[in-house]
DSSP file (Angstrom, degrees, kcal/mol; ACC not computed):
  #  RESIDUE AA STRUCTURE BP1 BP2  ACC     N-H-->O    O-->H-N    N-H-->O    O-->H-N    TCO  KAPPA ALPHA  PHI   PSI    X-CA   Y-CA   Z-CA
    1    1 A M              0   0    0      0, 0.0     2,-0.5     0, 0.0    50,-0.0   0.000 360.0 360.0 360.0 140.6   15.7    1.8    9.6
    2    2 A K        -     0   0    0     49,-0.2     2,-0.3    74,-0.0    74,-0.0  -0.746 360.0-160.6 -92.5 134.0   15.7   -0.7    6.8
    3    3 A N        -     0   0    0     -2,-0.5    74,-2.2    50,-0.0     2,-0.3  -0.838   3.9-152.1-111.9 151.9   16.4    0.4    3.3
    4    4 A Y  E     -AB  50  76A   0     46,-3.6    46,-2.6    -2,-0.3     2,-0.4  -0.881   5.6-152.9-122.8 150.3   15.6   -1.5    0.1
    5    5 A V  E     -AB  49  75A   0     70,-3.2    70,-2.3    -2,-0.3     2,-0.4  -0.994  12.5-164.6-122.4 122.5   17.1   -1.7   -3.4
    6    6 A F  E     -AB  48  74A   0     42,-2.9    42,-2.6    -2,-0.4     2,-0.5  -0.928   2.8-159.7-112.9 131.1   14.9   -2.5   -6.3
    7    7 A V  E     -AB  47  73A   0     66,-2.5    65,-3.7    -2,-0.4    66,-1.4  -0.956  13.2-176.6-117.2 118.8   16.4   -3.5   -9.6
    8    8 A Y  E     -AB  46  71A   0     38,-2.7    38,-2.4    -2,-0.5     2,-0.5  -0.871  27.4-136.6-118.4 147.1   14.4   -3.3  -12.8
    9    9 A K  E     + B   0  70A   0     61,-2.5    61,-2.4    -2,-0.3     2,-0.2  -0.884  42.5 176.4 -92.2 128.6   14.8   -4.1  -16.4
   10   10 A T  E     - B   0  69A   0     33,-2.4    59,-0.2    34,-0.5    35,-0.0  -0.773  47.1-129.7-132.2 174.7   13.5   -1.2  -18.5
   11   11 A S        +     0   0    0     57,-1.5     2,-0.3    -2,-0.2    33,-0.1   0.116  61.5 134.4-108.9  18.5   13.0    0.3  -21.9
   12   12 A I        +     0   0    0     32,-0.3    -2,-0.1    56,-0.2     3,-0.1  -0.519  26.8 173.3 -63.4 126.3   14.5    3.6  -20.9
   13   13 A D        +     0   0    0     -2,-0.3     2,-0.3     1,-0.1    -1,-0.1   0.519  46.8  46.1-124.5   1.5   16.9    4.5  -23.6
   14   14 A T     >  -     0   0    0      1,-0.1     4,-2.1     0, 0.0     5,-0.1  -0.977  69.9-124.1-140.8 154.5   18.4    8.0  -23.2
   15   15 A R  H  > S+     0   0    0     -2,-0.3     4,-2.4     2,-0.2     5,-0.1   0.850 113.2  55.9 -60.8 -35.5   19.9   10.0  -20.3
   16   16 A L  H  > S+     0   0    0      2,-0.2     4,-2.1     1,-0.2    -1,-0.2   0.930 107.7  48.7 -65.3 -43.0   17.3   12.8  -20.9
   17   17 A T  H  > S+     0   0    0      1,-0.2     4,-2.2     2,-0.2    -2,-0.2   0.904 110.3  51.6 -64.1 -39.9   14.5   10.2  -20.4
   18   18 A F  H  X S+     0   0    0     -4,-2.1     4,-2.6     2,-0.2    -1,-0.2   0.887 107.4  52.5 -63.5 -39.1   16.1    8.9  -17.3
   19   19 A Q  H  X S+     0   0    0     -4,-2.4     4,-2.2     2,-0.2    -2,-0.2   0.909 110.6  47.1 -63.6 -41.2   16.4   12.4  -15.8
   20   20 A E  H  X S+     0   0    0     -4,-2.1     4,-2.3     2,-0.2    -1,-0.2   0.901 114.7  46.8 -62.4 -42.3   12.7   13.0  -16.4
   21   21 A I  H  X S+     0   0    0     -4,-2.2     4,-2.9     1,-0.2     5,-0.3   0.935 110.7  53.5 -69.3 -41.8   11.8    9.6  -14.9
   22   22 A K  H  X S+     0   0    0     -4,-2.6     4,-2.4     1,-0.2    -1,-0.2   0.892 109.7  47.7 -54.4 -47.7   14.1   10.3  -12.0
   23   23 A R  H  X S+     0   0    0     -4,-2.2     4,-1.7    -5,-0.2    -1,-0.2   0.910 112.7  48.0 -66.1 -40.6   12.4   13.7  -11.3
   24   24 A R  H  X S+     0   0    0     -4,-2.3     4,-2.4     2,-0.2    -2,-0.2   0.936 112.9  47.0 -65.1 -45.2    8.9   12.2  -11.5
   25   25 A L  H  X S+     0   0    0     -4,-2.9     4,-2.8     1,-0.2     7,-0.2   0.920 111.9  51.2 -64.8 -41.5    9.8    9.3   -9.2
   26   26 A S  H  < S+     0   0    0     -4,-2.4    -1,-0.2    -5,-0.3    -2,-0.2   0.866 111.8  47.3 -60.1 -34.5   11.5   11.6   -6.7
   27   27 A Q  H  < S+     0   0    0     -4,-1.7    -2,-0.2    -5,-0.2    -1,-0.2   0.924 116.5  43.6 -72.0 -43.9    8.4   14.0   -6.6
   28   28 A K  H  < S+     0   0    0     -4,-2.4     2,-0.6     1,-0.2    -2,-0.2   0.887 117.3  42.7 -73.3 -41.3    5.9   11.1   -6.2
   29   29 A F    ><  -     0   0    0     -4,-2.8     3,-1.8    -5,-0.2    -1,-0.2  -0.857  55.6-175.1-120.5 100.1    7.8    9.0   -3.6
   30   30 A A  T 3  S+     0   0    0     -2,-0.6    -1,-0.1     1,-0.3    -2,-0.1   0.713  82.5  67.3 -59.4 -23.1    9.4   10.8   -0.7
   31   31 A A  T 3  S+     0   0    0     19,-0.1    20,-1.9    20,-0.0     2,-0.3   0.582  73.0 108.7 -77.9  -8.1   10.9    7.6    0.5
   32   32 A I  E <   +C   50   0A   0     -3,-1.8    18,-0.3    18,-0.2     3,-0.1  -0.526  41.2 178.1 -71.8 132.9   13.2    7.2   -2.5
   33   33 A L  E     +     0   0A   0     16,-3.2     2,-0.3     1,-0.4    17,-0.2   0.748  62.6   0.5-106.3 -32.3   16.8    7.9   -1.5
   34   34 A N  E     -C   49   0A   0     15,-1.4    15,-2.6     2,-0.0    -1,-0.4  -0.980  52.7-164.8-158.0 148.0   18.7    7.3   -4.9
   35   35 A I  E     +C   48   0A   0     -2,-0.3     2,-0.3    13,-0.2    13,-0.2  -0.977  17.0 166.1-139.9 124.9   18.0    6.4   -8.5
   36   36 A T  E     -C   47   0A   0     11,-2.4    11,-2.6    -2,-0.3     2,-0.3  -0.868  14.1-160.4-132.1 169.0   20.5    5.2  -11.0
   37   37 A I  E     -C   46   0A   0     -2,-0.3     2,-0.7     9,-0.2     9,-0.2  -0.994  16.5-145.2-146.8 146.2   20.5    3.6  -14.4
   38   38 A D  E >   +C   45   0A   0      7,-2.4     3,-0.9    -2,-0.3     7,-0.8  -0.860  19.9 175.7-110.7  95.8   22.9    1.7  -16.5
   39   39 A L  T 3  S+     0   0    0     -2,-0.7    -1,-0.1     1,-0.2     5,-0.1   0.596  76.6  64.2 -78.2 -12.1   22.1    2.7  -20.1
   40   40 A E  T 3  S+     0   0    0     -3,-0.1     2,-0.3     5,-0.1    -1,-0.2   0.691  84.6  87.6 -83.1 -16.4   25.1    0.7  -21.4
   41   41 A D  S X  S-     0   0    0     -3,-0.9     3,-2.6     1,-0.1    -3,-0.0  -0.636  85.0-129.9 -78.0 135.7   23.5   -2.6  -20.2
   42   42 A E  T 3  S+     0   0    0     -2,-0.3    -1,-0.1     1,-0.3    -3,-0.0   0.736 109.8  54.3 -63.7 -18.7   21.2   -4.0  -22.8
   43   43 A D  T 3  S-     0   0    0     -5,-0.1   -33,-2.4   -34,-0.0    -1,-0.3   0.460 102.7-132.7 -84.3  -4.2   18.5   -4.3  -20.1
   44   44 A A    <   -     0   0    0     -3,-2.6   -34,-0.5    -6,-0.2   -32,-0.3   0.970  29.5-144.3  44.2  64.1   18.8   -0.6  -19.2
   45   45 A V  E     - C   0  38A   0     -7,-0.8    -7,-2.4   -36,-0.2     2,-0.5  -0.413  14.2-159.3 -70.5 125.1   19.0   -1.6  -15.5
   46   46 A L  E     -AC   8  37A   0    -38,-2.4   -38,-2.7    -2,-0.2     2,-0.5  -0.890   5.3-164.7-104.5 124.3   17.2    0.9  -13.2
   47   47 A R  E     -AC   7  36A   0    -11,-2.6   -11,-2.4    -2,-0.5     2,-0.5  -0.961   5.5-174.0-116.4 123.3   18.3    0.8   -9.6
   48   48 A V  E     -AC   6  35A   0    -42,-2.6   -42,-2.9    -2,-0.5     2,-0.4  -0.978  10.3-160.4-123.1 121.5   16.1    2.4   -6.9
   49   49 A E  E     +AC   5  34A   0    -15,-2.6   -16,-3.2    -2,-0.5   -15,-1.4  -0.865  24.7 166.4 -98.4 130.5   17.1    2.8   -3.3
   50   50 A S  E     -AC   4  32A   0    -46,-2.6   -46,-3.6    -2,-0.4   -18,-0.2  -0.962  45.4-139.6-146.1 157.8   14.1    3.5   -1.0
   51   51 A S  S    S+     0   0    0    -20,-1.9     2,-0.3    -2,-0.3   -49,-0.2   0.461  92.9  54.4 -92.6  -7.2   13.3    3.4    2.7
   52   52 A E  S    S-     0   0    0    -21,-0.2     2,-1.3   -48,-0.1   -48,-0.2  -0.852  91.2-110.9-126.6 159.4    9.8    1.8    1.9
   53   53 A Q        +     0   0    0     -2,-0.3     3,-0.2     1,-0.2     4,-0.1  -0.714  63.6 136.5 -87.1  84.1    8.8   -1.2    0.0
   54   54 A N     >  +     0   0    0     -2,-1.3     4,-2.3     1,-0.1     5,-0.2  -0.037  16.7 125.8-122.7  28.8    7.2    0.5   -2.9
   55   55 A E  H  > S+     0   0    0      1,-0.2     4,-2.1     2,-0.2     5,-0.1   0.858  75.3  49.6 -59.0 -38.4    8.6   -1.5   -5.8
   56   56 A E  H  > S+     0   0    0      2,-0.2     4,-2.1     1,-0.2    -1,-0.2   0.836 109.1  52.3 -73.5 -30.7    5.2   -2.2   -7.3
   57   57 A H  H  > S+     0   0    0     -3,-0.2     4,-2.2     2,-0.2    -2,-0.2   0.905 108.9  50.2 -66.0 -42.5    4.1    1.5   -7.2
   58   58 A I  H  X S+     0   0    0     -4,-2.3     4,-2.3     2,-0.2     5,-0.2   0.929 111.6  49.1 -62.7 -45.0    7.3    2.5   -9.0
   59   59 A R  H  X S+     0   0    0     -4,-2.1     4,-2.1    -5,-0.2    -2,-0.2   0.933 111.1  48.7 -57.7 -43.4    6.6   -0.2  -11.7
   60   60 A A  H  X S+     0   0    0     -4,-2.1     4,-1.9     2,-0.2    -1,-0.2   0.875 109.3  52.0 -67.8 -35.0    3.1    0.9  -12.2
   61   61 A L  H  X S+     0   0    0     -4,-2.2     4,-1.4     2,-0.2    -1,-0.2   0.956 112.2  46.6 -65.9 -48.0    4.1    4.6  -12.5
   62   62 A L  H  <>S+     0   0    0     -4,-2.3     5,-2.0     1,-0.2     3,-0.3   0.900 110.4  52.9 -59.7 -39.5    6.7    3.8  -15.1
   63   63 A Y  H ><5S+     0   0    0     -4,-2.1     3,-1.6    -5,-0.2    -1,-0.2   0.875 104.5  55.0 -64.4 -40.7    4.3    1.6  -16.9
   64   64 A T  H 3<5S+     0   0    0     -4,-1.9    -1,-0.2     1,-0.2    -2,-0.2   0.840 104.6  55.8 -60.5 -33.5    1.6    4.5  -17.0
   65   65 A Y  T 3<5S-     0   0    0     -4,-1.4    -1,-0.2    -3,-0.3    -2,-0.2   0.453 126.1-103.5 -83.1   1.0    4.3    6.7  -18.7
   66   66 A G  T < 5S+     0   0    0     -3,-1.6     2,-0.4     1,-0.3    -3,-0.2   0.592  75.4 132.8  94.0  11.5    4.6    4.1  -21.4
   67   67 A Y      < -     0   0    0     -5,-2.0    -1,-0.3   -55,-0.0     2,-0.3  -0.815  57.6-122.1-103.7 139.1    7.9    2.3  -20.4
   68   68 A E        +     0   0    0     -2,-0.4   -57,-1.5     2,-0.0     2,-0.3  -0.553  42.6 170.1 -67.6 130.8    8.4   -1.4  -20.3
   69   69 A I  E     +B   10   0A   0     -2,-0.3     2,-0.4   -59,-0.2   -59,-0.2  -0.954  14.1 178.9-151.1 135.4    9.6   -2.3  -16.8
   70   70 A S  E     -B    9   0A   0    -61,-2.4   -61,-2.5    -2,-0.3     2,-0.4  -0.995  33.1-115.3-135.4 143.3   10.0   -5.6  -15.0
   71   71 A L  E     +B    8   0A   0     -2,-0.4   -63,-0.3   -63,-0.2     3,-0.1  -0.602  30.8 175.5 -75.6 121.9   11.3   -6.3  -11.4
   72   72 A M  E     -     0   0A   0    -65,-3.7     2,-0.3    -2,-0.4   -64,-0.2   0.753  61.8 -21.1 -96.1 -28.0   14.6   -8.2  -11.5
   73   73 A G  E     -B    7   0A   0    -66,-1.4   -66,-2.5     2,-0.0     2,-0.4  -0.952  44.8-141.5-176.7 152.4   15.3   -8.2   -7.7
   74   74 A V  E     -B    6   0A   0     -2,-0.3     2,-0.4   -68,-0.2   -68,-0.2  -0.988  21.1-175.9-126.0 139.1   14.7   -6.7   -4.3
   75   75 A F  E     -B    5   0A   0    -70,-2.3   -70,-3.2    -2,-0.4     2,-0.4  -0.985   3.0-168.9-132.2 141.5   17.4   -6.4   -1.8
   76   76 A G  E      B    4   0A   0     -2,-0.4   -72,-0.2   -72,-0.2   -74,-0.0  -0.970 360.0 360.0-128.4 148.1   17.2   -5.1    1.8
   77   77 A D              0   0    0    -74,-2.2   -73,-0.1    -2,-0.4    -1,-0.1   0.423 360.0 360.0-117.9 360.0   19.8   -4.2    4.3
């Protein structure tokens, strides 16, 4: 099975906000395997591992919650 890693630049700014986003994404997309964020990076880089190519759906969902998000890269193994 092929897995994907989606890397996004976001406006997520706190650990609490990230935990809420992580919960919502995990509930909405069963294919998501792992979600991490680097809040120390000025781009608040969100990294999502998934077994499906759902990068645009993830972006759209965060956008509807009011967060800025842009895809920086997609990697597959």
